[in-house]
C-alpha positions in Angstrom: 0.0 0.0 0.0 1.4 3.4 -1.0 1.2 6.4 1.3 1.8 10.0 0.0 5.3 11.3 0.8 4.1 14.3 2.7 1.8 12.2 4.9 4.6 9.8 5.5 6.9 12.6 6.5 4.4 14.0 8.9 3.6 10.6 10.4 7.3 9.9 11.0 7.9 13.2 12.6 4.8 12.8 14.8 5.6 9.2 15.8 9.2 10.2 16.7 8.6 13.2 18.8 5.3 12.1 20.5 7.0 8.8 21.3 10.1 10.3 22.7 8.1 12.8 24.9 5.8 10.1 26.3 8.0 7.0 26.2 9.5 7.0 29.7 6.3 7.7 31.6 4.6 5.0 29.5 7.4 2.5 30.3 6.9 3.0 34.0 3.1 2.6 33.7 3.2 -0.4 31.5 5.9 -2.2 33.6 3.9 -1.5 36.8 0.7 -2.4 35.0 2.1 -5.8 34.0 3.1 -6.4 37.7 -0.3 -5.2 38.9 -1.9 -8.3 37.3 -0.5 -10.0 40.4 -0.7 -7.1 42.8 -2.4 -9.1 45.5 0.1 -11.9 45.2 2.9 -9.3 45.6 1.1 -7.9 48.7 0.9 -11.3 50.2 4.5 -12.0 49.4 5.6 -8.8 51.2 3.3 -9.3 54.2 5.0 -10.5 57.4 3.3 -13.4 59.1 2.5 -11.3 62.2 0.2 -9.3 60.0 -2.0 -12.3 59.1 -4.6 -13.8 61.4 -6.2 -17.3 61.1 -9.2 -17.9 58.9 -12.6 -18.8 60.3 -15.3 -21.1 59.0 -18.4 -19.6 57.4 -20.6 -20.6 60.3 -18.4 -18.4 62.6 -18.9 -15.1 60.7 -21.9 -13.9 62.7 -20.2 -14.8 66.0 -17.0 -13.0 65.0 -18.9 -9.9 64.0 -20.9 -9.8 67.2 -17.8 -10.2 69.4 -15.9 -7.5 67.5 -18.7 -5.0 67.6 -19.3 -5.6 71.3 -15.6 -4.9 72.1 -14.8 -2.2 69.5 -17.4 0.6 68.9 -15.7 1.7 65.6 -16.7 -1.6 64.1 -20.3 -0.9 64.9 -20.2 1.6 61.9 -17.9 0.1 59.3 -15.9 -3.0 58.7 -14.8 -5.4 55.9 -15.6 -9.1 56.0 -13.2 -11.2 54.0 -14.4 -14.5 52.7 -11.9 -15.5 50.0 -10.3 -12.3 48.7 -6.6 -12.0 48.1 -7.0 -8.2 48.6 -8.1 -8.5 52.3 -6.1 -11.7 53.0 -4.9 -10.4 56.3 -7.8 -11.4 58.5 -11.5 -12.3 58.4 -12.5 -8.9 59.6 -10.6 -5.5 59.2 -11.7 -2.0 60.1 -10.3 1.5 60.7 -11.2 4.0 63.4 -11.1 6.9 61.0 -12.7 7.1 57.5 -10.1 7.4 54.7 -10.5 10.7 52.8 -9.1 11.7 49.5 -5.4 11.4 49.1 -2.6 9.0 49.4 -2.7 6.9 52.6 0.6 5.2 52.9 0.2 4.1 56.6 -2.8 1.8 56.0 -3.2 1.5 59.8 -5.9 -1.1 60.3 -7.5 -3.2 63.0 -7.8 -6.9 62.4 -9.8 -9.6 64.1 -10.3 -13.4 64.1 -11.1 -16.3 66.4 -8.6 -18.8 67.7 -9.3 -22.6 67.7 -11.2 -22.1 71.0 -13.4 -19.4 69.7 -11.7 -16.6 71.6 -11.4 -13.2 69.9 -8.0 -12.3 68.5 -7.4 -8.6 67.7 -4.3 -6.8 66.4 -3.6 -3.3 65.0 -1.1 -3.2 62.1 0.3 -0.9 59.4 -0.6 -3.4 56.7 2.0 -4.1 54.0 0.4 -3.3 50.6 3.3 -3.5 48.1 0.9 -4.6 45.3 -1.4 -1.6 46.0 1.6 0.8 45.8 2.6 -0.8 42.5 -0.9 -0.2 41.3 -0.5 3.5 42.3 2.7 3.6 40.3 0.8 2.2 37.3 -1.9 4.8 37.6 0.4 7.9 38.1 3.8 6.9 36.8 5.1 7.8 40.3 4.2 11.5 39.9 3.3 12.7 43.4 0.6 15.2 44.4 -3.2 15.5 44.2 -5.4 17.5 41.9 -8.9 17.5 43.3 -9.9 14.0 44.3 -7.5 12.3 41.9 -3.8 12.0 41.8 -2.0 14.6 39.7 -0.2 11.7 37.9 -3.6 10.4 36.6 -4.2 13.7 34.7 -0.7 13.8 33.4 -1.0 10.2 32.1 -4.3 11.3 30.5 -2.5 13.8 28.5 0.3 11.3 27.8 -2.2 8.8 26.6 -3.5 11.3 24.0 0.1 11.5 22.7 0.3 7.8 23.0 -2.8 7.4 20.7 -1.2 9.7 18.2 2.0 7.7 18.2 0.0 4.5 17.6 -1.9 6.1 14.7 1.3 7.5 13.1 3.1 4.3 13.6 0.5 2.4 11.7 0.8 4.9 8.8 4.6 4.5 8.7 4.3 0.7 8.5 1.5 0.4 5.9 3.8 0.3 2.9 5.9 -2.6 4.2 3.4 -4.2 6.6 2.9 -7.5 4.7 6.5 -7.9 3.6 8.2 -7.1 6.9 5.6 -8.3 9.5 7.3 -10.8 11.9 10.7 -10.2 10.3 13.5 -9.7 12.8 16.9 -9.3 11.3 19.7 -9.9 13.8 23.3 -9.0 13.0 25.8 -6.2 13.1 23.1 -3.6 12.3 21.7 -3.1 15.8 19.4 -0.3 14.7 17.7 -2.6 12.2 17.3 -5.3 14.9 15.8 -2.8 17.4 13.5 -1.4 14.7 12.2 -4.9 13.7 11.6 -5.9 17.3 9.8 -2.6 18.0 7.6 -3.0 14.9 6.7 -6.6 15.6 5.7 -5.9 19.2 3.8 -2.8 18.2 1.7 -4.2 15.4 1.1 -7.6 17.2 -0.3 -5.8 20.3 -1.9 -2.9 18.5 -5.5 -3.6 19.5 -4.4 -3.9 23.2 -2.6 -0.5 23.0 -5.6 1.2 21.3 -7.9 0.0 24.1 -5.4 1.0 26.8 -4.9 4.5 25.4 -8.6 5.3 24.9 -9.6 3.9 28.3 -6.9 5.9 30.1 -8.1 9.1 28.5 -11.6 8.3 29.7 -10.4 7.4 33.2 -8.5 10.7 33.5 -11.0 13.1 32.1 -14.4 11.5 32.5 -15.5 14.2 35.0 -14.8 16.8 32.4 -16.6 14.8 29.7 -19.7 14.4 31.9 -19.8 18.1 32.9 -19.5 19.1 29.2 -22.3 16.7 28.2 -24.4 18.0 31.0 -23.9 21.6 30.0 -24.1 21.3 26.3 -26.6 18.5 25.7 -28.6 18.3 28.8 -28.8 22.0 29.6 -27.1 21.8 33.0 -28.8 18.6 34.1 -26.5 15.8 35.5 -25.7 13.0 33.1 -26.7 10.3 35.6 -30.0 10.9 37.3 -30.3 9.2 40.7 -33.7 8.1 41.8 -34.6 9.1 45.3 -33.6 6.5 48.0 -36.3 4.1 49.0 -37.6 4.4 52.5 -36.3 1.4 54.4 -37.5 0.4 57.9 -35.4 -2.7 58.9 -36.9 -5.1 61.3 -33.7 -6.7 62.5 -30.8 -5.0 64.3 -28.0 -7.6 63.8 -26.0 -8.4 60.6 -26.7 -11.9 59.4 -24.0 -12.8 56.9 -25.7 -16.1 55.9 -28.8 -14.2 54.9 -26.8 -11.7 52.9 -24.9 -14.5 51.1 -28.1 -16.4 50.3 -29.6 -13.2 48.8 -26.5 -12.6 46.7 -26.5 -16.2 45.5 -30.2 -15.8 44.5 -29.6 -12.6 42.6 -26.2 -13.5 41.0 -25.8 -17.3 40.9 -23.0 -17.1 38.4 -20.8 -15.3 40.9 -19.0 -16.1 44.1 -18.6 -13.6 47.0 -15.0 -12.6 47.8 -15.6 -9.9 50.5 -18.3 -7.6 51.9 -17.7 -4.0 53.0 -20.2 -2.8 55.5 -20.8 0.9 56.2 -23.3 3.1 58.0 -24.3 0.3 60.3 -25.1 2.7 63.1 -28.0 4.1 60.9 -30.0 1.0 60.0 -32.2 2.7 57.4 -29.1 3.9 55.5 -26.8 0.9 56.2 -25.0 -0.5 53.2 -23.3 -3.8 52.3 -21.1 -3.5 49.3 -20.6 -7.1 48.0 -17.6 -8.0 45.8 -18.6 -10.7 43.3 -16.2 -12.6 41.1 -16.7 -14.8 38.0 -14.1 -15.7 35.5 -16.9 -16.0 32.8 -17.9 -12.3 33.1 -16.6 -9.0 31.9 -16.1 -7.4 35.3 -16.5 -3.7 35.9 -13.8 -3.4 38.5 -10.2 -4.5 38.5 -11.2 -7.7 40.1 -15.0 -7.7 40.8 -18.5 -6.7 40.0 -20.4 -5.2 42.9 -23.9 -5.3 44.3 -25.3 -3.3 47.2 -27.9 -4.1 49.8 -29.1 -3.0 53.2 -27.6 -5.6 55.5 -30.6 -5.3 57.9 -33.2 -5.7 55.1 -31.6 -7.9 52.4 -34.7 -7.6 50.1 -33.6 -4.0 49.4 -30.6 -4.3 47.0 -29.1 -2.7 43.9 -27.7 -5.1 41.3 -26.9 -2.6 38.5 -23.2 -3.2 39.1 -23.5 -6.8 38.1 -22.7 -7.6 34.4 -25.5 -10.2 34.1 -28.1 -7.9 35.6 -27.4 -4.6 33.7 -28.5 -3.2 30.4 -26.7 -3.2 27.1 -25.2 0.3 27.5 -23.7 -0.6 30.8 -22.4 -3.9 29.5 -20.5 -2.0 26.8 -19.0 0.2 29.5 -18.2 -2.9 31.6 -16.4 -4.4 28.6 -14.2 -1.3 28.2 -13.3 -1.4 31.9 -12.7 -5.1 31.8 -10.5 -4.9 28.7 -8.3 -2.3 30.4 -8.0 -4.2 33.7 -7.8 -7.7 32.3 -10.6 -8.7 34.7 -12.1 -11.4 32.6 -11.2 -15.0 31.7 -9.5 -15.8 34.9 -5.8 -16.4 35.5 -4.9 -17.2 31.9 -5.9 -13.7 30.8 -4.0 -12.1 33.6 -0.8 -13.9 32.3 -1.6 -12.6 28.8 -2.0 -9.1 30.2 1.2 -9.4 32.2 3.1 -10.3 29.0 1.4 -7.4 27.1 2.3 -5.0 29.9 6.0 -6.0 30.0 6.0 -6.1 26.2 4.5 -2.6 26.1 7.3 -1.3 28.4 9.9 -2.9 26.1 8.1 -1.2 23.1 8.6 2.3 24.6 12.2 1.6 25.7 13.2 0.4 22.2 11.5 3.5 20.7 13.7 5.8 22.7 16.8 3.7 22.0 16.0 3.8 18.2 15.8 7.6 18.4 19.3 7.6 20.0 20.7 5.1 17.6 19.4 6.9 14.5 21.1 10.2 15.6 24.4 8.7 16.7 27.5 10.0 15.0 29.8 7.3 13.5 33.4 7.3 12.4 33.1 6.2 8.7 36.8 6.1 7.9 39.9 5.5 10.1 41.4 8.8 9.1 38.3 10.7 10.1 38.3 12.6 13.5 36.7 10.8 16.5 33.1 11.8 16.5 31.5 13.7 19.4 27.9 12.7 20.2 25.2 15.4 20.2 24.2 16.6 23.6 20.5 15.9 23.0 21.4 12.3 22.1 23.5 11.8 25.2 20.8 13.4 27.4 18.0 11.1 26.1 20.3 8.0 26.3 21.1 8.9 30.0 17.4 9.7 30.8 16.1 6.5 29.1 18.5 4.1 30.7 18.6 5.7 34.1 14.8 6.1 34.4 13.7 2.8 32.8 16.2 0.6 34.5 16.0 2.7 37.6 12.2 2.1 37.8 12.6 -1.7 37.5 15.5 -1.7 40.1 13.5 0.5 42.5 10.5 -1.8 42.4 12.4 -5.1 42.9 14.9 -3.5 45.2 12.3 -2.3 47.7 10.6 -5.6 47.6 13.8 -7.4 48.6 14.7 -4.7 51.1 11.3 -5.0 52.8 12.0 -8.6 53.8 15.5 -8.0 55.3 14.9 -4.5 56.8 11.6 -5.5 58.5 13.4 -8.5 60.1 16.5 -6.4 61.1 14.9 -3.1 62.1 11.4 -4.0 63.1 9.9 -1.3 60.8 6.5 -0.1 61.8 5.2 1.0 58.4 6.2 -1.2 55.4 4.4 1.1 53.0 6.6 4.0 53.9 9.7 1.8 53.2 8.2 0.8 49.8 7.4 4.4 48.8 10.5 6.2 50.0 12.7 3.3 49.0 11.3 3.4 45.4 12.0 7.1 45.0 15.4 6.8 46.6 16.6 4.0 44.3 14.9 5.5 41.2 16.6 8.9 41.7 20.0 7.4 42.6 19.9 5.2 39.5 19.0 8.3 37.4 21.7 10.5 38.9 24.3 7.7 38.7 23.6 7.2 35.0 24.0 10.9 34.3 27.3 11.1 36.3 29.1 8.1 34.8 27.4 8.0 31.5 24.8 5.7 30.0 27.3 3.4 28.3 29.0 2.4 31.6 25.8 2.6 33.6 23.8 0.2 31.4 25.7 -3.0 32.2 26.2 -2.0 35.8 22.5 -1.4 36.4 21.6 -4.6 34.5 24.0 -6.7 36.7 22.6 -5.1 39.8 19.1 -6.1 38.7 20.3 -9.7 38.1 21.7 -9.9 41.6 18.6 -8.4 43.3 16.2 -10.6 41.3 18.1 -13.8 42.2 18.2 -12.6 45.8 14.4 -12.6 46.0 13.9 -16.4 45.7 17.1 -17.0 47.7 15.6 -15.0 50.5 12.4 -17.2 50.4 14.6 -20.3 50.5 16.5 -19.0 53.5 13.3 -18.2 55.3 12.0 -21.7 54.6 15.2 -23.5 55.9 16.1 -21.0 58.7 12.7 -19.8 60.1 14.5 -18.2 63.1 16.1 -15.7 60.8 13.1 -13.5 61.2 12.3 -13.7 57.5 9.0 -15.1 56.3 8.0 -17.3 53.4 4.6 -18.1 51.7 3.6 -21.2 49.8 1.1 -22.0 47.0 0.2 -19.4 44.4 2.3 -16.8 46.1 5.4 -18.5 44.7 4.6 -16.9 41.4 6.5 -13.8 42.7 9.7 -15.9 43.2 9.1 -17.6 39.8 8.8 -14.3 38.0 11.9 -13.0 39.7 13.9 -15.9 38.4 12.6 -15.5 34.8 13.4 -11.7 34.9 16.8 -12.5 36.4 17.8 -14.7 33.5 16.4 -12.2 30.9 18.4 -9.3 32.5 21.5 -11.6 32.7 21.3 -12.0 28.9 20.8 -8.2 28.4 23.9 -7.7 30.7 26.1 -10.0 28.6 25.0 -8.1 25.4 25.6 -4.7 27.0 29.0 -5.8 28.3 30.1 -7.2 24.9 29.0 -4.0 23.2 30.9 -1.8 25.7 34.1 -3.8 25.1 33.9 -3.8 21.3 32.5 -0.3 20.7 34.9 1.9 18.7 36.3 5.1 20.3 33.8 7.9 20.0 30.9 5.7 19.1 27.5 5.8 20.8 28.2 3.0 23.2 31.9 3.6 23.9 32.8 4.2 27.5 
């Protein structure tokens, strides 16, 4: 297919500059997004055993609730009951004394309760470790701190970046149209590293194009939906709100105690295709306004949330419920919206789809990294003949090479480094708030990696950062082995599905080892004055 030369020139210019401007932030979001497919596994992996209370049988739920509410007045208003959720794996019941407002709450100070094997109440207050949740925040904001209204500032920044991202996708397709059939799936290894990186970049980009289109559009909607709704209300509905809420029904509950079995039976009746993972109770001190937010899961449905659909009911009058948040119970318009949310979150199809989204997320990060490296490689000055003077690389090329390698590898090192440090420092220093360690540790390692790269130069920093990553990644499963064989070390280890974290660390370690070997070989063989010369 032929494309006019002026259109091709515009597309190449747009793709280049839009990609370079947005690439590093997109790398961070996609890498963190891939990991967030297993965010609750990561949180479990990073949770000390003292922050986990024993499970109880379903017939003990009501007894546990009554004992907790009798002893702790705050639980008479709000609490969360965990049935089988990975998100609230810490204890059967959790609650906070203060409602969480808008903003970033790193402390996560929470009360937990359970019953021992004799039926006695066990209660603890902990600053719960939520490493996976913090990775999700990194995915949403690219690590940009601050609030803008009731959303993180980073969310709005990534909304703007996603507009650029969509333009880069569109222009990239235009560039590839003339050679799409001939060069699709062609990767040409050899001495021409630029050709290899370009082939890899194109194959990953075209293969995952539908995924990237969905992600870019959905992020724009997530970031600016309030503005869209306000504009529709003003322009099309003459100031009326887009979503009209019907007046609340007058409820006069006859019972005064929460009956979990009654709630579960009603949920099963309304949504038999789903299982209940957890229930969040609120407003229990005002029976007519009390609310039970029920998290429902089914691998066969396009879920509205990152992990669940939700229904609501009055826990004192279970016949009063709202099931519009359930995919099987809503109208066609909402099902379309659910599908868009689900396609962004990967919240359909069970574990298999989550693995696919993990690969797409990591592949997307690689796509943006290679895009920046291609820009650098294309503008590198080379010594064409031996008698020519040694070339000096352009300052903008050196700057972007330093920024790309320092920021991208620094992000990966910061995430895995703080995960490893959390195990050892908690055991050694008895840290009260793991989340502050994760957050400040991430920024410290990220900034140090970035500064270090600019100080010694990207060519030297690349193999050194890669080798550091290899060592840290191998140390993660070794730490778990040490905790298993030497439990008195103060470390902890989890079994079962949580071993996926150690498994992924090993896979990444071998991948980065291969990258390290290539970077080291290139550093040794690079001619004086070339792009990758030390």
